[in-house]
N, C-alpha and C positions, 0 to 999 in steps of 0.2 A: 276656464273660459270666463272672462270678466263679465259682470252684470248678471250672471246666473245665480239662482239660489244656492245657499251654502250646503244644505242637506243633500246627500247623495241621492236619496229617493226623489227629491224635487228636481235635481239636475237631470237625472235620467228621464223623468217624466217630461220635462221641458224639451230635452233633446229628441225624444221619440215623437213628441207632438209636432215639433218643427219639421222633423224628417217626414212625418206622415202628411203634414200640410203641404210641404214642397212636392211630395210625390202626387198628392191629390190635385194640386194646381197644375202640375205637368200633365197628368192624365186628362184633366178637364180641358186644358188648352189643346192637347192633341185631338181629343174627341170633337171639340168645337170646330177644329179645322177639317178633320177627316169625315165626320158624320154628314155634313151637308153635301160633300163631294160624293160620298157613297150613296146618299139618297138620290142625288141628281143622276148618278149613273143608273140607279134602278128606274128612275123615270124615263131616261133615254132608252133603256132596254124595253120598257113597256111601249114606248112610241115606235120602236123598230118592229115589235110584234104587231102593233096596230097597222102600220104601213103595209106589212106583208098581207094581212087580212084584207085591207082595203083594195090592194092591187088585185088580189084574187077575186074579190067581189066585182070590181070593174071589168076584169077580163071575162067574167061570167055574165056581164051585161046588167048587173044589179045597180040600183041607184045608191047614191051616198046618203046614209042615214045617220052617220056619226057626227055629233056636235064638234065644233072646232076642227072641221075638215072641209077643205076647198080644193077645187081644180082651178088653176090659175093659167092665164095666157102668158105669153112671153113678155108682155108689157105690164104684167102684174095684176091685171083685171080679173075679177071672179067670173068664172064660166059656170061653175056648178058647186053645190055644197052649201055651207053655212051662209046665210044671207048677211048682208052688211058689207063693211069695208074689208079689204083683203087682210088676212092675218099677218102677212109679211109684205114689205115693199118689193118693187120690181127688181131692185138690185139683188135681193136674196134669190129671186127666181133665176136671174141670170147666173148667179154663182152656182146654183144647184145643177147646171148642165154638166159641170165637171165632177162634182161630188156632193153627197148629201150635206145640207146646211142645218146646223142646230143653233138656236138662238133663244133668248129670253126677251119677250116683247110685252108691251101693254096694248090692250085692245079696248077701244072706246066702248063703254057700257059694260065692260067685264071688270069686276073688282080684282085687284092684285095683279100679279104677273102671270104670263102664260109661257110655257116652254113649248117651242114649235120645232118641227122637223120638216124640211123641204127636200123632196127627192124628185128627180126627173122621171117623166112618164115614158115607159117603153112604147115603141110604135104600135099603133093599133089597139091600145088598151082602153083609151077613153072614148066615150060616145061623142063627146064634143071634139071635133077635129082640131080646134084651135088650142086646146089645153096642152101645155108643155110640162107642167109640174104639179105634183100633189103635195099639199101641206096639211099637216095635222098637228094638234097641240093639246095640252092639258094644263089646267090651272095649277099653280104652285102653292096655292093656299094650304092644301093638305100637307104638302112638304114642309111648309113653315110651321104648321101645328105639330107635326111629328118631331121636327127639330127642337121645338120649344119643349115638348114633353120629354124628349130624351135628355135635354139639358137640365130640366128640373129634376128628373129622376136621377141623373148622374150626380147632380149637386147634393141631393138627399143622401144618396149612397156614400158619397165621399165625406159628407158631414158626419154620418153615422160611423163610418170607418175611423175618422179622426177622434170622435168621442170614445169609441170602443178602444182605440189604441192608447189614448191617454189614461182612461180609467183602468184598462187592463194593466198597463205598465205600472200605474200607481199601486194597484193591489198586489201584483206579482212581486214587484221590488220590495214593497212593504213586508210581504210574507217572507221573502228571502232574507231581508235585513233584520227581521224580528229577533232571530237568535243573536245577531251582533249587538242589538240594543240590550238584550238580556245580559250578554257578557260585559257590556260597557257598564251597566248599573252594578253588576257584581264586582267588577274590577274597581269601580269608584269606592266601594265599601271596604276594600282590602287596604289596610294601612301599610306601614313600613314593614310589618311582618305578616306573611300570609295567614298564619295561625290555623292552618289546616283547611282554609276556605279555598274552593276551586271554582273555576268558571263553568257554567252549565254547558253541556254538550247537547246539540240538537239530535244527535244520533242518526243523521241523514246520510252520512258517509261522503258528503261532498266537501268542497274546499272550506266552507265555514266550520264544519265538524272537525276537519283536519287542523284548522287554525286553533280551535278550542283545545284540541288534544295537545298541540305543540305548546300553547301558552300554559296549560296545566303542567306539562313536563318542566317548563321553565320555572314555574312557581315551586315545583318540587325541588328543583336544584337550588333555587334561591333560599327556600326554607332550610334545606339541608346545610347550605353554606352558612346561613345565619346561626344554626345550631352549633356548627363547628366553631364559628367565630366566638360565640358566647362561651362555649366550653373552653376555648383557647384562652380567652380573657380571664375566665374564672381560675383556670389552672395557673396562668401566669401570675395572677394576683396572689394565689396561694403560695407559689414558689417564691415570690418576692417578699411576702410577709415574713417568712421564717428567717432569712438572713437579716432582714431589717430589724426584726425583734432581737436577734443575737447581737447585732451591732449596737443597738440602743442599750441592751442590758450590760454588755461588756464595758461600754463607755461610761455608763452610770457607776459600775463597780470601780472602774479606774479612777473616776472623779472623787469617789467617797472613800477609797482605800488609802490609808496613809502609808502603807508598805509599798515602796517603789517597785519591789520585785513582783508582787502580785498585781500592781497596777500595770506594769509592763506586760505581764502575761495577758491581762484583759485586753490591752491595746492590740497585742498580736492576734488574739482571738477575733477581735473586731476587724482587724486587717484581713484575716482569712475570710471572714464573712463578706467583707467588702469586695474582695477578689471574686468570690462566688457571684455576688451581685453584678459585677462588671462582666463576667463571663455570660451570665444569663441575659443581660442587656444586649451584649454583642450577638448572642444567638437569636434573640427576638428580632433584632434589626435585620439579620441575614434572612430570616423567614419572612419578615414583612416585605423586604425587597423582592424576594422570590415570588410572593403572592401578587405583588404589583407588576411582575413581569420585568423588573429592572435587574439586569445582570451585572451592572457596574461597567467596568471597562470592556472594550471590544474583545471577543475571543481571539486568541493567538495560537499558532501551531505549537504543539508541545510533544516531546517524546515522553512516553509514559514511564519507561523503565527508570530514568534518572529520578523521577519524582517518587517512585517506590523506594529506591535506595535512600533518598533524603528523608523520607518518612521513617524508615527503619532506624536511621541514625538519630533522629529526634526522639524516638522512643527510648533511647538510652538503655539503661540496665533494667528498666521495668519489664521488658519483654525480650525474649529471644526471637528476633524477626529474621525470617529467611525470604529472600527474593528469588523467584524462579521465573524469569521471562521465557516465554515460548513463542517462537516466530513461525510456527507451522511450515517448517522447511523453507523459510525465506520467501513466502508468498506475499509478504507485505510488511512495511515498517509499522512499528507499534506507535503510531502518532495519532493524536487527536487535536481538535481545536477547542480550547477552553479559555475561560476568563482567567487571567493570572491570579494565582493564589487559591482559586476555588478547588482545584484538584487536591492541593496540599491540605486544605481545610477538611475536605471530605475524608482523606486518608487518616489525618490525625484524629478525627472524631471516631473513626472505626477502631483505631488502635487504642484510644482511651477507653472506648466501650469494652474492648476485650480485657483491658487491665481491670476495670471495675467489675467485670463479670468473674474475675478470678483466674483468667487464663495466664499461663506462663510462657507459652510459645505461640507464635503466629507465623503463618506462611502467606506471603504475597505472591500471587501468580498472575501472569499477564500473557495473553495470547490474542491471535487474530481469528475471528470467525466471520467469514464473508466480508461484509462492509462494516463490521463492528470490531472494536478493540474491547476485549473482555478482561476485567480485573476482578479477581476473587480474593477475599480476605478470610482465611480459615484459622480457627484457634482451637486450643485443647481445653476450653472452658466447659461449663455445664450446658451450654447451648441456650436457645430461647425457651422460655416457659411455654407450655402448650396454650396458655390463655392469650398470649400475644403473637403466636406464630402466624396467625392468619394475616396480620398487618403490623409487624413490629416497627414500621416507619411512622405510625400515627403519633401525633404530638402529645406529650404528657401522658403516655399510656401507663396506667397504674401498675401494670405488671412489669414495667421496665425496671422496677426496683430490684427484681431478681437478677437483672443483667447489669444494672448500673446503680448500686446503692449510693444514696447521697447525691446523685446527679440530678440534672434538670429535666431529663426525659426529652431533650430536644436534639441530641446528637444524631440519631438515626434519621430524624425528620429533616435535619439540615442536609444530610447526605442525599436523601431522596430528592429534596427540592433542588439541590445543586445539579445532580445528574439529569433530572428531567428538564431543567432550564437549558441544558445543552443538547437536548434532543435525544437523551439516552433513557435507560430504564434500569431499575434496581430489583433485586430479589433476595430473599433470605430463607435459609432452611437450617436444619441441624444435620446435614449430610457431610460435614467436614471430614476429610481423611484423618484429621488429628483427633477426632472424637467430639468436637464441640460445634460451634456455630459457623456458618459460612454465609457471607454477604457477597453478592455478585453485582458488579457494576458493568453496564454495557453502554459504551459511548460510540457515536459514529466515527469511523476512521477518517482522518484528514487525507483527502485524495489529491490535493493540489500542491503538495510539497515537492521540492526538487530532490 
């Protein structure tokens, strides 16, 4: 709302104050209109009661003793009652023959206005035979004073209500937002890394307390992610340092060695270290893209079995690979939707991991379970070490040396990132029927293929 204070506490106070003021003005206006009408109705009711009493007294032959009471003739002249001029003109007397007449008049010598009631006299009621109407009245000065007092009292009540609403809103909103202010100050003091600091929770169980809990959970996740990233950078730097040192040392040997044979051997060793560096850079790029949520090209439909057979051929003589597709009695094709090349990269990493672990044979199995295509890679190697079996897909897991000596420790991490990027899941255990490790990939089956 333009023009309002920026602070939420001030905005709410202003809004409540304006709403209260509008409600007070409406109430005051309504009462200013209705109160005089109600008071005038009360006056008329009193006049009705007085007329009934006066008629009873006249019928009993009593004299008129009530002030502002007269018996009037048809021409409006005073026959009996209050001395002086008639309280009402002759026209009012004439009108009263059909129905009682109520009016507000001014009487000479009487301050303020007078409310009068004119009623026709029944036959035989008055002692004066010429009287045709009875008129009685009451001064409205009291009514004016009551109206004024009511207006003043109402104004005071409404002013008090406005002040109470504004002050109450200011205090209540301030108390409600105090935990938010505390969280804001604490959050302002937290730098790029939470460092274990968390936002204070009011412990009230309300929305603000829930917000603090949610933000603290977010800070926990951010801090855990930062720890993983720092560890990842440290491990990557460590892995890069070794082959770089080898390349530098071998090239220095080749440059200083006059023997061309030994120089060539040093260059070949440097080339092997460079190839390792290239593979590590590629793996890091794949993981960085996976972390950023970029999967590269759009996923395409793919039949899994041909990819398994192609991976077995690429393994060459390093492994004896068996492919066993299982179609669950024809309940569905073994098709998935994946980015081109990603499934091959995952399978090649798993087969290289088996070779590095010392496996000699691998069985690739593929089947359909519900809406998923399940691929399992089983080997006859030593299996995963107990130290890493809880999460063998963690990057640069030190225990991976038992499975992949000399490797970068990124192969299984790339497999997990690839499968999860395509909406699947991975699992690993040492329950292979061949006696070694078993890695299971679960990918959503492609259901829109012809």
